C-alpha positions as a Markdown table, in Angstrom:
| # | Residue | x | y | z |
|---|---|---|---|---|
| 1 | Met | -25.4 | 8.2 | -10.3 |
| 2 | Thr | -28.0 | 6.2 | -8.4 |
| 3 | Lys | -27.3 | 3.8 | -5.6 |
| 4 | Asn | -27.9 | 0.9 | -8.0 |
| 5 | Cys | -24.9 | 2.0 | -10.2 |
| 6 | Ile | -21.9 | -0.2 | -9.7 |
| 7 | Leu | -19.5 | 2.7 | -10.1 |
| 8 | Asp | -21.2 | 4.5 | -7.2 |
| 9 | Lys | -20.9 | 1.3 | -5.1 |
| 10 | Ile | -17.2 | 1.0 | -5.9 |
| 11 | Asn | -16.7 | 4.7 | -5.0 |
| 12 | Glu | -18.6 | 4.1 | -1.7 |
| 13 | Ile | -16.5 | 1.1 | -0.8 |
| 14 | Asn | -13.4 | 3.1 | -1.5 |
| 15 | Ser | -14.5 | 6.0 | 0.5 |
| 16 | Ile | -15.5 | 4.0 | 3.5 |
| 17 | Ser | -12.3 | 1.9 | 3.4 |
| 18 | Asn | -10.2 | 5.0 | 3.2 |
| 19 | Lys | -11.9 | 6.5 | 6.2 |
| 20 | Tyr | -11.4 | 3.3 | 8.2 |
| 21 | Ile | -7.7 | 3.2 | 7.2 |
| 22 | Glu | -7.2 | 6.8 | 8.3 |
| 23 | Lys | -9.0 | 6.1 | 11.6 |
| 24 | Arg | -6.9 | 3.0 | 12.3 |
| 25 | Ile | -3.6 | 4.7 | 11.4 |
| 26 | Lys | -4.5 | 7.5 | 13.9 |
| 27 | Glu | -5.7 | 5.0 | 16.6 |
| 28 | Glu | -2.4 | 3.0 | 16.2 |
| 29 | Gly | -0.4 | 6.2 | 16.3 |
| 30 | Leu | 1.4 | 5.2 | 13.1 |
| 31 | Pro | 3.7 | 8.0 | 11.9 |
| 32 | Ile | 2.7 | 7.7 | 8.2 |
| 33 | Leu | 0.1 | 9.1 | 5.8 |
| 34 | Lys | -2.5 | 6.8 | 4.3 |
| 35 | Asn | -1.3 | 7.8 | 0.8 |
| 36 | His | 2.2 | 6.6 | 1.7 |
| 37 | Ile | 1.1 | 3.0 | 2.6 |
| 38 | Pro | 2.2 | 1.6 | -0.8 |
| 39 | Leu | 5.9 | 2.4 | 0.1 |
| 40 | Phe | 5.7 | 0.2 | 3.2 |
| 41 | Cys | 3.9 | -2.5 | 1.2 |
| 42 | Ile | 6.4 | -2.5 | -1.7 |
| 43 | Leu | 9.6 | -2.6 | 0.4 |
| 44 | Pro | 10.5 | -6.1 | 1.6 |
| 45 | Glu | 9.8 | -7.0 | 5.2 |
| 46 | Glu | 13.1 | -8.8 | 5.7 |
| 47 | Gly | 15.0 | -5.5 | 5.2 |
| 48 | Ser | 16.4 | -6.1 | 1.8 |
| 49 | Ala | 16.6 | -3.1 | -0.5 |
| 50 | Leu | 15.0 | -2.1 | -3.8 |
| 51 | Leu | 16.3 | 0.3 | -6.3 |
| 52 | Phe | 14.7 | 3.8 | -6.2 |
| 53 | Asn | 13.7 | 3.4 | -9.8 |
| 54 | Glu | 12.1 | 0.0 | -9.1 |
| 55 | Ile | 9.9 | 1.5 | -6.4 |
| 56 | Ser | 8.9 | 4.4 | -8.7 |
| 57 | Asn | 7.9 | 1.9 | -11.4 |
| 58 | Ile | 6.0 | -0.5 | -9.1 |
| 59 | Trp | 4.2 | 2.4 | -7.3 |
| 60 | Glu | 3.7 | 4.3 | -10.5 |
| 61 | Ile | 4.7 | 7.5 | -8.8 |
| 62 | Ser | 6.9 | 10.3 | -10.1 |
| 63 | Lys | 10.5 | 10.2 | -9.1 |
| 64 | Ser | 10.3 | 13.7 | -7.5 |
| 65 | Ser | 7.3 | 12.7 | -5.4 |
| 66 | Leu | 8.9 | 9.5 | -4.4 |
| 67 | Ser | 12.1 | 11.3 | -3.4 |
| 68 | Asp | 10.1 | 13.7 | -1.2 |
| 69 | Ile | 8.3 | 10.7 | 0.5 |
| 70 | Ile | 11.5 | 8.8 | 1.0 |
| 71 | Asn | 13.3 | 11.8 | 2.5 |
| 72 | Lys | 10.3 | 12.3 | 4.9 |
| 73 | Tyr | 10.5 | 8.7 | 6.2 |
| 74 | Glu | 14.3 | 8.7 | 6.2 |
| 75 | Asn | 14.2 | 11.7 | 8.5 |
| 76 | Lys | 11.8 | 9.7 | 10.8 |
| 77 | Gly | 14.2 | 6.7 | 10.8 |
| 78 | Leu | 11.8 | 4.4 | 8.9 |
| 79 | Val | 13.6 | 4.0 | 5.6 |
| 80 | Lys | 17.3 | 3.9 | 4.7 |
| 81 | Lys | 19.0 | 5.0 | 1.5 |
| 82 | Cys | 22.2 | 3.4 | 0.3 |
| 83 | Ile | 24.2 | 4.6 | -2.7 |
| 84 | Cys | 25.3 | 1.7 | -4.9 |
| 85 | Ala | 29.1 | 1.3 | -4.8 |
| 86 | Glu | 29.3 | 0.4 | -8.5 |
| 87 | Asp | 26.9 | 3.0 | -9.8 |
| 88 | Lys | 26.7 | 6.2 | -7.8 |
| 89 | Arg | 23.5 | 7.2 | -9.6 |
| 90 | Ser | 21.7 | 4.1 | -8.2 |
| 91 | Val | 20.1 | 4.4 | -4.8 |
| 92 | Tyr | 18.8 | 1.5 | -2.8 |
| 93 | Ile | 15.9 | 1.9 | -0.4 |
| 94 | Ser | 15.0 | -0.4 | 2.5 |
| 95 | Leu | 12.9 | -0.4 | 5.6 |
| 96 | Thr | 14.6 | 0.1 | 9.0 |
| 97 | Pro | 13.8 | -2.4 | 11.8 |
| 98 | Glu | 11.6 | 0.4 | 13.3 |
| 99 | Ala | 9.4 | 0.3 | 10.2 |
| 100 | Met | 8.7 | -3.4 | 10.4 |
| 101 | Tyr | 6.1 | -2.7 | 13.1 |
| 102 | Ile | 4.4 | -0.3 | 10.7 |
| 103 | Lys | 4.4 | -2.8 | 7.9 |
| 104 | Gln | 2.9 | -5.4 | 10.2 |
| 105 | Lys | 0.2 | -3.0 | 11.4 |
| 106 | Ile | -0.7 | -2.1 | 7.8 |
| 107 | Ala | -1.2 | -5.8 | 7.0 |
| 108 | Ser | -3.3 | -6.1 | 10.2 |
| 109 | Ile | -5.5 | -3.2 | 9.2 |
| 110 | Glu | -5.9 | -4.6 | 5.7 |
| 111 | Ala | -7.0 | -7.9 | 7.2 |
| 112 | Glu | -9.5 | -6.1 | 9.4 |
| 113 | Ile | -11.0 | -4.3 | 6.4 |
| 114 | Leu | -11.3 | -7.5 | 4.5 |
| 115 | Asp | -12.9 | -9.3 | 7.4 |
| 116 | Leu | -15.4 | -6.5 | 7.8 |
| 117 | Met | -16.2 | -6.4 | 4.1 |
| 118 | Leu | -16.7 | -10.2 | 3.8 |
| 119 | Lys | -18.2 | -10.7 | 7.2 |
| 120 | Asp | -21.4 | -12.3 | 5.9 |
| 121 | Phe | -19.6 | -14.5 | 3.3 |
| 122 | Asp | -18.8 | -18.1 | 3.9 |
| 123 | Arg | -15.4 | -19.5 | 3.0 |
| 124 | Lys | -16.3 | -20.5 | -0.5 |
| 125 | Glu | -18.0 | -17.2 | -1.2 |
| 126 | Lys | -14.8 | -15.4 | 0.0 |
| 127 | Glu | -12.7 | -17.5 | -2.4 |
| 128 | Ile | -15.0 | -16.8 | -5.3 |
| 129 | Phe | -15.1 | -13.1 | -4.5 |
| 130 | Glu | -11.3 | -12.8 | -4.5 |
| 131 | Gln | -11.1 | -14.8 | -7.8 |
| 132 | Asn | -13.6 | -12.5 | -9.4 |
| 133 | Phe | -12.0 | -9.4 | -8.0 |
| 134 | Asp | -8.7 | -10.6 | -9.5 |
| 135 | Lys | -10.4 | -11.1 | -12.9 |
| 136 | Val | -11.9 | -7.6 | -12.7 |
| 137 | Leu | -8.4 | -6.1 | -11.9 |
| 138 | Lys | -6.8 | -8.1 | -14.8 |
| 139 | Ser | -9.5 | -6.9 | -17.2 |
| 140 | Ile | -9.4 | -3.2 | -16.1 |
| 141 | Lys | -5.6 | -3.1 | -16.4 |
| 142 | Lys | -6.0 | -3.9 | -20.1 |
| 143 | Met | -8.1 | -0.8 | -20.7 |
| 144 | Pro | -6.5 | 1.8 | -23.0 |
């Protein structure tokens, strides 16, 4: 692919963004892996719980992989598992108060990246970019 190819540009944006996220996670001393950020974004900030199956469906991750990830962060004191009293097969997952700092830092890093990406855009251009990006995502999700 040439540098004029949009797919190459998308890949380059992704690569640079991923490196930046990894660098910032390290600088902040966050005890998480970049690939596990979705867990902290999916779980509610106010500490309410979601069903294990809901998280798996939202994240589109296998239940065995999710179980390993949750166990990892439960051992670090960042997530809490709670067995449903009515249905012992259902497990609720929530963030601990210690994880709220991580969730806030992730949001801050995300804002930094967006600011860097759109640095030369005026307010209206930023709005249009986000609207167009949403359209692209909506369209691509319809692909077979």
